[in-house]
C-alpha positions as CSV (number, residue, x, y, z in Angstrom):
1,M,-9.1,21.8,-1.7
2,L,-11.3,19.3,-3.5
3,T,-12.2,21.7,-6.3
4,H,-8.5,22.6,-6.8
5,W,-7.3,19.4,-6.9
6,K,-9.9,18.0,-9.4
7,T,-9.2,21.4,-11.5
8,V,-5.4,20.8,-11.5
9,L,-5.5,17.0,-12.0
10,S,-8.0,17.1,-14.7
11,Q,-5.9,19.6,-16.8
12,P,-3.5,17.7,-19.4
13,T,-0.8,20.0,-19.0
14,T,-0.4,19.6,-15.3
15,Q,3.4,18.9,-14.5
16,W,4.3,15.7,-12.8
17,K,5.6,17.3,-9.4
18,E,2.5,19.0,-9.2
19,K,0.7,15.9,-9.3
20,V,3.0,14.3,-6.6
21,V,2.4,17.5,-4.4
22,I,-1.4,17.1,-4.8
23,C,-1.1,13.6,-3.7
24,Q,0.9,14.4,-0.6
25,E,-2.0,17.1,0.2
26,I,-4.7,14.7,-0.2
27,Q,-2.7,12.3,2.0
28,T,-2.2,15.0,4.6
29,A,-6.1,15.9,4.6
30,G,-6.7,12.2,5.5
31,S,-10.2,11.8,4.7
32,A,-12.3,9.5,2.5
33,D,-15.1,11.9,2.3
34,H,-14.5,13.0,-1.3
35,L,-13.2,9.4,-2.4
36,P,-15.7,9.2,-5.0
37,E,-14.7,12.3,-6.9
38,L,-10.8,11.5,-6.3
39,L,-11.1,7.9,-7.1
40,P,-11.1,8.4,-11.1
41,L,-8.4,11.3,-10.9
42,L,-6.1,9.0,-8.9
43,A,-6.9,5.8,-11.0
44,G,-5.8,7.8,-14.2
45,M,-2.5,8.7,-12.7
46,L,-1.7,5.1,-11.9
47,H,-0.9,4.9,-15.6
48,D,1.3,8.0,-15.8
49,A,4.5,8.0,-17.7
50,K,6.4,9.5,-14.7
51,R,6.9,6.4,-12.2
52,D,7.0,9.1,-9.3
53,V,3.5,9.9,-10.0
54,T,2.1,6.4,-10.2
55,V,3.7,5.4,-6.9
56,A,2.1,8.7,-5.3
57,A,-1.2,7.9,-6.6
58,K,-1.1,4.3,-5.6
59,E,0.1,5.2,-2.0
60,T,-2.6,8.0,-1.9
61,L,-5.3,5.3,-3.0
62,E,-4.1,2.6,-0.6
63,M,-4.4,5.4,2.3
64,L,-7.9,6.6,1.2
65,C,-9.1,3.1,1.1
66,H,-7.7,2.3,4.8
67,L,-10.0,5.3,6.0
68,I,-13.0,3.5,4.9
69,D,-14.7,1.7,7.7
70,N,-17.2,-0.3,6.1
71,R,-16.3,-3.9,6.9
72,D,-18.1,-5.4,4.0
73,L,-15.5,-3.4,1.7
74,T,-12.2,-3.4,3.7
75,H,-11.1,-6.7,2.5
76,L,-11.6,-5.8,-0.9
77,M,-9.8,-3.0,-1.4
78,P,-6.3,-4.4,-2.3
79,Q,-8.1,-6.2,-5.1
80,L,-9.7,-3.0,-6.2
81,I,-6.5,-1.2,-6.3
82,G,-4.9,-4.0,-8.0
83,A,-7.4,-4.0,-10.7
84,M,-6.9,-0.5,-11.6
85,V,-3.0,-0.9,-11.6
């Protein structure tokens, strides 16, 4: 799935509804294992012209960041997401 998500999200012609569906799929997968690969793609979606995409991307980032179990980083996640928005 990661390869599919990366391929679709990196294409400039991807429709906004497909971006939202991919965010939902990422949330359903519920794993932060691929956060380094997904973070740049989701961060780019935070500035999408369509509000639905920005909301879905932010919710997905928040969900993924809550899955990180490193106590040294967990308190920094809200600031990290805030800096990207």
